[in-house]
C-alpha positions, -999 to 999 in steps of 0.1 A, spaced: 170 401 -506 172 418 -540 202 438 -532 221 408 -517 213 386 -547 223 411 -573 256 420 -558 264 384 -551 258 377 -588 280 406 -598 309 392 -577 303 357 -591 305 369 -627 335 390 -621 354 361 -604 348 339 -633 348 361 -664 375 387 -660 413 383 -657 414 385 -619 419 348 -609 449 357 -588 428 382 -567 401 356 -563 426 330 -551 442 355 -527 409 361 -509 401 324 -508 436 315 -495 433 340 -467 399 326 -457 412 290 -457 442 300 -437 422 318 -410 395 291 -409 422 265 -403 440 286 -377 408 292 -357 391 259 -361 418 233 -370 426 217 -403 400 189 -403 371 199 -426 347 174 -410 348 193 -377 354 228 -390 324 241 -410 341 274 -418 371 256 -433 348 232 -452 329 261 -467 361 279 -477 376 248 -493 344 242 -512 344 277 -525 381 273 -536 373 241 -554 344 258 -572 369 283 -585 392 255 -597 419 262 -572 447 235 -573 445 210 -545 481 216 -535 474 254 -531 445 245 -508 466 221 -488 493 248 -483 468 273 -471 454 248 -446 490 240 -434 498 277 -430 467 280 -409 475 251 -386 512 262 -383 527 233 -402 540 258 -427 552 294 -421 528 321 -434 514 355 -428 491 362 -398 458 376 -408 431 390 -386 395 400 -393 380 435 -391 347 451 -401 341 486 -415 308 503 -420 297 532 -441 274 547 -468 277 548 -505 260 571 -531 223 574 -526 225 566 -489 231 529 -494 245 512 -463 278 492 -468 292 465 -445 327 455 -453 345 424 -439 383 422 -442 411 398 -435 444 417 -432 480 414 -420 480 452 -413 449 469 -400 463 504 -402 470 500 -439 437 484 -447 415 510 -429 434 538 -447 428 521 -480 391 515 -473 386 551 -462 404 563 -494 380 543 -516 349 555 -498 361 591 -502 372 587 -538 339 572 -549 314 594 -532 309 574 -500 317 579 -464 328 557 -435 307 555 -404 311 545 -368 310 509 -357 274 498 -353 259 524 -376 247 500 -403 256 465 -389 220 461 -376 207 463 -412 225 431 -422 213 398 -408 238 369 -409 224 337 -424 235 306 -441 236 303 -479 237 271 -499 240 274 -537 230 246 -561 231 247 -599 196 243 -614 210 216 -636 216 194 -605 180 192 -592 145 206 -595 130 232 -572 104 209 -556 129 183 -546 154 208 -532 127 227 -513 115 195 -496 150 185 -486 160 219 -474 128 228 -456 128 195 -436 163 204 -424 153 239 -413 158 262 -443 138 294 -444 135 301 -481 146 291 -516 154 318 -542 160 314 -580 189 334 -592 202 332 -628 212 295 -632 212 285 -595 190 280 -566 199 299 -534 188 281 -502 186 305 -472 189 292 -437 190 305 -401 225 307 -387 219 277 -364 204 255 -392 231 261 -418 252 230 -412 222 207 -409 208 220 -442 241 216 -460 244 180 -447 208 173 -457 214 185 -493 246 165 -496 229 135 -481 203 137 -508 231 134 -534 225 170 -546 259 186 -555 265 219 -538 282 246 -558 289 269 -528 280 270 -491 289 298 -468 277 323 -442 265 356 -457 244 387 -448 212 400 -462 197 435 -457 166 439 -436 156 469 -458 168 482 -492 174 516 -508 164 521 -545 191 538 -565 192 548 -602 210 570 -627 243 585 -616 239 572 -580 236 537 -593 267 540 -615 287 556 -587 276 529 -563 286 500 -586 320 517 -592 326 519 -554 315 483 -549 338 471 -576 367 492 -563 362 477 -528 360 442 -543 393 447 -561 411 452 -527 429 420 -517 422 426 -480 384 429 -485 366 395 -483 330 406 -485 310 437 -492 273 438 -483 250 466 -496 213 473 -491 204 485 -525 180 478 -553 185 487 -590 161 481 -619 171 449 -637 176 466 -671 198 493 -655 218 467 -636 224 448 -668 237 479 -684 259 489 -654 275 455 -652 279 446 -688 313 432 -697 
Protein backbone atom coordinates (compact mmCIF):
# COMPACT_ATOMS: atom_id res chain seq x y z
CA UNK A 1 0.00 0.00 0.00
CA UNK A 2 2.92 2.36 0.71
CA UNK A 3 3.89 2.71 -2.93
CA UNK A 4 0.31 3.40 -4.00
CA UNK A 5 -0.30 6.03 -1.33
CA UNK A 6 2.91 7.91 -1.91
CA UNK A 7 2.54 8.13 -5.67
CA UNK A 8 -1.13 9.08 -5.34
CA UNK A 9 -0.07 11.91 -3.05
CA UNK A 10 2.64 13.07 -5.45
CA UNK A 11 0.06 13.31 -8.23
CA UNK A 12 -2.40 15.07 -5.93
CA UNK A 13 0.15 17.72 -4.94
CA UNK A 14 1.29 18.24 -8.52
CA UNK A 15 -2.27 18.68 -9.74
CA UNK A 16 -2.94 21.40 -7.18
CA UNK A 17 0.38 23.15 -6.72
CA UNK A 18 2.09 23.59 -10.07
CA UNK A 19 0.96 25.44 -13.18
CA UNK A 20 -0.55 22.42 -14.97
CA UNK A 21 -4.26 23.00 -14.52
CA UNK A 22 -4.87 22.61 -18.25
CA UNK A 23 -3.22 19.17 -18.23
CA UNK A 24 -5.25 18.08 -15.22
CA UNK A 25 -8.44 19.27 -16.91
CA UNK A 26 -7.53 17.49 -20.16
CA UNK A 27 -7.25 14.13 -18.39
CA UNK A 28 -10.46 14.65 -16.45
CA UNK A 29 -12.41 15.75 -19.53
CA UNK A 30 -11.33 12.61 -21.38
CA UNK A 31 -12.43 10.41 -18.49
CA UNK A 32 -15.82 12.15 -18.27
CA UNK A 33 -16.33 11.86 -22.04
CA UNK A 34 -15.50 8.14 -22.15
CA UNK A 35 -17.54 7.41 -19.02
CA UNK A 36 -20.58 9.13 -20.54
CA UNK A 37 -20.09 7.36 -23.87
CA UNK A 38 -19.88 3.91 -22.29
CA UNK A 39 -22.44 4.25 -19.51
CA UNK A 40 -24.71 7.17 -20.44
CA UNK A 41 -24.93 10.73 -19.19
CA UNK A 42 -26.92 10.09 -16.01
CA UNK A 43 -24.63 10.14 -12.96
CA UNK A 44 -27.14 8.30 -10.78
CA UNK A 45 -26.94 5.18 -12.97
CA UNK A 46 -23.33 5.55 -14.13
CA UNK A 47 -20.83 5.12 -11.24
CA UNK A 48 -17.82 5.78 -13.46
CA UNK A 49 -19.27 9.07 -14.66
CA UNK A 50 -20.23 10.04 -11.12
CA UNK A 51 -16.66 9.42 -9.94
CA UNK A 52 -15.20 11.36 -12.86
CA UNK A 53 -17.47 14.35 -12.30
CA UNK A 54 -16.69 14.28 -8.59
CA UNK A 55 -12.96 14.35 -9.34
CA UNK A 56 -13.47 17.25 -11.75
CA UNK A 57 -15.40 19.24 -9.17
CA UNK A 58 -12.64 18.59 -6.63
CA UNK A 59 -10.26 20.29 -9.08
CA UNK A 60 -12.69 23.23 -9.43
CA UNK A 61 -13.53 22.49 -13.05
CA UNK A 62 -16.31 24.84 -14.27
CA UNK A 63 -19.75 23.25 -14.47
CA UNK A 64 -20.16 24.17 -18.15
CA UNK A 65 -16.90 22.40 -19.00
CA UNK A 66 -18.14 19.26 -17.24
CA UNK A 67 -21.49 19.48 -19.05
CA UNK A 68 -19.80 19.79 -22.45
CA UNK A 69 -17.63 16.76 -21.75
CA UNK A 70 -20.72 14.72 -20.84
CA UNK A 71 -22.54 15.90 -23.98
CA UNK A 72 -19.58 14.93 -26.16
CA UNK A 73 -19.67 11.49 -24.60
CA UNK A 74 -23.40 11.03 -25.18
CA UNK A 75 -23.14 12.35 -28.74
CA UNK A 76 -25.12 15.54 -28.13
CA UNK A 77 -22.01 17.50 -29.11
CA UNK A 78 -19.29 16.58 -31.58
CA UNK A 79 -15.95 15.58 -30.08
CA UNK A 80 -12.93 13.35 -30.31
CA UNK A 81 -13.30 9.59 -29.97
CA UNK A 82 -11.07 8.19 -27.23
CA UNK A 83 -10.29 4.56 -26.50
CA UNK A 84 -8.52 2.95 -23.57
CA UNK A 85 -5.27 1.02 -23.59
CA UNK A 86 -2.88 -0.40 -21.01
CA UNK A 87 0.91 -0.57 -21.18
CA UNK A 88 3.19 -2.44 -18.80
CA UNK A 89 6.87 -2.21 -18.03
CA UNK A 90 9.65 -1.74 -15.52
CA UNK A 91 11.31 1.36 -14.15
CA UNK A 92 14.70 1.91 -12.49
CA UNK A 93 15.38 -0.57 -9.70
CA UNK A 94 13.08 -3.19 -11.22
CA UNK A 95 9.89 -1.37 -10.19
CA UNK A 96 6.79 -2.62 -12.02
CA UNK A 97 4.75 0.02 -13.85
CA UNK A 98 1.15 -0.28 -15.04
CA UNK A 99 0.04 2.58 -17.31
CA UNK A 100 -3.59 3.31 -18.24
CA UNK A 101 -4.30 5.64 -21.17
CA UNK A 102 -7.21 7.23 -23.03
CA UNK A 103 -6.17 8.22 -26.53
CA UNK A 104 -7.49 9.18 -29.94
CA UNK A 105 -4.41 7.63 -31.60
CA UNK A 106 -2.99 4.42 -30.13
CA UNK A 107 0.00 4.34 -32.50
CA UNK A 108 1.10 7.80 -31.36
CA UNK A 109 0.58 7.02 -27.71
CA UNK A 110 2.45 3.72 -27.60
CA UNK A 111 5.35 5.39 -29.41
CA UNK A 112 5.42 8.21 -26.85
CA UNK A 113 5.18 5.81 -23.88
CA UNK A 114 7.98 3.65 -25.25
CA UNK A 115 10.13 6.75 -25.77
CA UNK A 116 9.61 7.84 -22.15
CA UNK A 117 10.45 4.40 -20.79
CA UNK A 118 13.65 4.28 -22.83
CA UNK A 119 14.63 7.87 -22.05
CA UNK A 120 14.32 7.47 -18.29
CA UNK A 121 15.98 4.09 -17.76
CA UNK A 122 12.87 1.95 -17.98
CA UNK A 123 11.69 -0.74 -20.37
CA UNK A 124 8.30 -1.76 -21.72
CA UNK A 125 7.14 -5.33 -21.22
CA UNK A 126 4.63 -7.68 -22.79
CA UNK A 127 0.96 -7.54 -21.83
CA UNK A 128 0.37 -9.44 -18.60
CA UNK A 129 3.95 -9.12 -17.37
CA UNK A 130 3.10 -6.94 -14.37
CA UNK A 131 -0.71 -6.64 -14.41
CA UNK A 132 -1.02 -9.45 -11.87
CA UNK A 133 0.87 -7.35 -9.31
CA UNK A 134 -1.80 -4.62 -9.20
CA UNK A 135 -5.20 -5.43 -7.67
CA UNK A 136 -8.09 -3.19 -8.72
CA UNK A 137 -10.03 -1.81 -5.75
CA UNK A 138 -12.30 1.08 -4.81
CA UNK A 139 -10.88 4.19 -3.14
CA UNK A 140 -12.95 6.77 -1.26
CA UNK A 141 -11.04 9.82 0.00
CA UNK A 142 -12.37 12.01 2.82
CA UNK A 143 -10.71 15.08 4.33
CA UNK A 144 -9.82 14.61 8.00
CA UNK A 145 -11.55 17.90 8.74
CA UNK A 146 -14.89 16.36 7.74
CA UNK A 147 -15.07 13.44 10.20
CA UNK A 148 -13.18 11.38 12.76
CA UNK A 149 -11.55 8.02 12.17
CA UNK A 150 -13.88 5.99 14.40
CA UNK A 151 -17.07 7.32 12.81
CA UNK A 152 -15.78 6.83 9.29
CA UNK A 153 -14.45 3.35 10.02
CA UNK A 154 -17.82 2.24 11.44
CA UNK A 155 -19.80 3.56 8.47
CA UNK A 156 -17.37 2.19 5.86
CA UNK A 157 -16.87 -1.22 7.47
CA UNK A 158 -20.59 -1.83 7.81
CA UNK A 159 -20.92 -1.18 4.05
CA UNK A 160 -18.15 -3.65 3.15
CA UNK A 161 -14.89 -1.65 3.20
CA UNK A 162 -11.64 -3.52 3.75
CA UNK A 163 -9.43 -0.89 5.36
CA UNK A 164 -8.96 2.75 6.28
CA UNK A 165 -5.57 4.42 5.83
CA UNK A 166 -4.43 7.83 7.06
CA UNK A 167 -2.55 9.78 4.40
CA UNK A 168 -1.46 13.38 4.98
CA UNK A 169 -4.67 15.34 5.66
CA UNK A 170 -7.12 12.72 4.36
CA UNK A 171 -8.54 9.30 5.16
CA UNK A 172 -8.39 6.71 2.35
CA UNK A 173 -11.12 4.08 2.52
CA UNK A 174 -10.20 0.93 0.58
CA UNK A 175 -12.99 -1.32 -0.69
CA UNK A 176 -13.31 -4.53 -2.71
CA UNK A 177 -14.36 -3.80 -6.28
CA UNK A 178 -17.87 -5.14 -5.73
CA UNK A 179 -18.44 -3.06 -2.57
CA UNK A 180 -17.17 0.27 -3.93
CA UNK A 181 -20.54 1.83 -4.78
CA UNK A 182 -22.18 0.65 -1.56
CA UNK A 183 -19.39 2.13 0.55
CA UNK A 184 -19.55 5.42 -1.33
CA UNK A 185 -23.32 5.61 -0.85
CA UNK A 186 -23.00 4.76 2.85
CA UNK A 187 -20.46 7.53 3.43
CA UNK A 188 -22.63 10.03 1.56
CA UNK A 189 -25.68 8.79 3.47
CA UNK A 190 -23.90 9.54 6.75
CA UNK A 191 -23.49 13.16 5.54
CA UNK A 192 -19.72 12.83 5.31
CA UNK A 193 -18.48 14.87 2.30
CA UNK A 194 -16.33 12.86 -0.11
CA UNK A 195 -13.31 14.53 -1.64
CA UNK A 196 -12.73 11.87 -4.27
CA UNK A 197 -14.09 8.41 -5.12
CA UNK A 198 -12.66 6.24 -7.88
CA UNK A 199 -11.37 2.84 -8.84
CA UNK A 200 -7.64 2.43 -8.40
CA UNK A 201 -4.98 -0.28 -8.19
CA UNK A 202 -2.69 -1.27 -5.35
CA UNK A 203 0.44 -3.45 -5.58
CA UNK A 204 0.48 -6.88 -3.98
CA UNK A 205 4.20 -6.47 -3.31
CA UNK A 206 6.64 -3.58 -3.34
CA UNK A 207 10.26 -2.93 -4.30
CA UNK A 208 12.42 -0.67 -2.14
CA UNK A 209 14.36 1.93 -4.13
CA UNK A 210 16.84 4.56 -2.98
CA UNK A 211 19.55 6.90 -4.19
CA UNK A 212 19.92 7.32 -7.94
CA UNK A 213 17.30 4.66 -8.71
CA UNK A 214 14.72 6.53 -6.63
CA UNK A 215 15.53 9.81 -8.37
CA UNK A 216 15.36 8.23 -11.84
CA UNK A 217 12.08 6.50 -10.98
CA UNK A 218 10.39 9.70 -9.80
CA UNK A 219 11.61 11.46 -12.96
CA UNK A 220 10.09 8.71 -15.12
CA UNK A 221 6.80 8.77 -13.21
CA UNK A 222 6.52 12.54 -13.54
CA UNK A 223 7.33 12.37 -17.27
CA UNK A 224 4.58 9.77 -17.77
CA UNK A 225 2.13 11.84 -15.74
CA UNK A 226 2.89 14.87 -17.93
CA UNK A 227 1.60 13.05 -21.02
CA UNK A 228 -2.00 14.06 -21.80
CA UNK A 229 -2.94 10.57 -22.99
CA UNK A 230 -1.88 8.88 -19.75
CA UNK A 231 -4.62 8.77 -17.15
CA UNK A 232 -3.04 6.70 -14.39
CA UNK A 233 0.38 5.27 -13.55
CA UNK A 234 0.71 2.59 -10.87
CA UNK A 235 4.09 1.55 -9.45
CA UNK A 236 5.02 -1.02 -6.80
CA UNK A 237 7.76 0.94 -5.05
CA UNK A 238 8.70 2.06 -1.56
CA UNK A 239 10.95 5.00 -0.76
CA UNK A 240 12.09 6.21 2.65
CA UNK A 241 9.86 9.10 3.79
CA UNK A 242 12.73 11.58 4.14
CA UNK A 243 14.12 10.70 0.74
CA UNK A 244 10.66 10.95 -0.83
CA UNK A 245 10.22 14.41 0.67
CA UNK A 246 13.54 15.52 -0.83
CA UNK A 247 12.72 14.02 -4.22
CA UNK A 248 9.32 15.64 -4.50
CA UNK A 249 10.08 19.00 -2.90
CA UNK A 250 8.64 21.90 -4.89
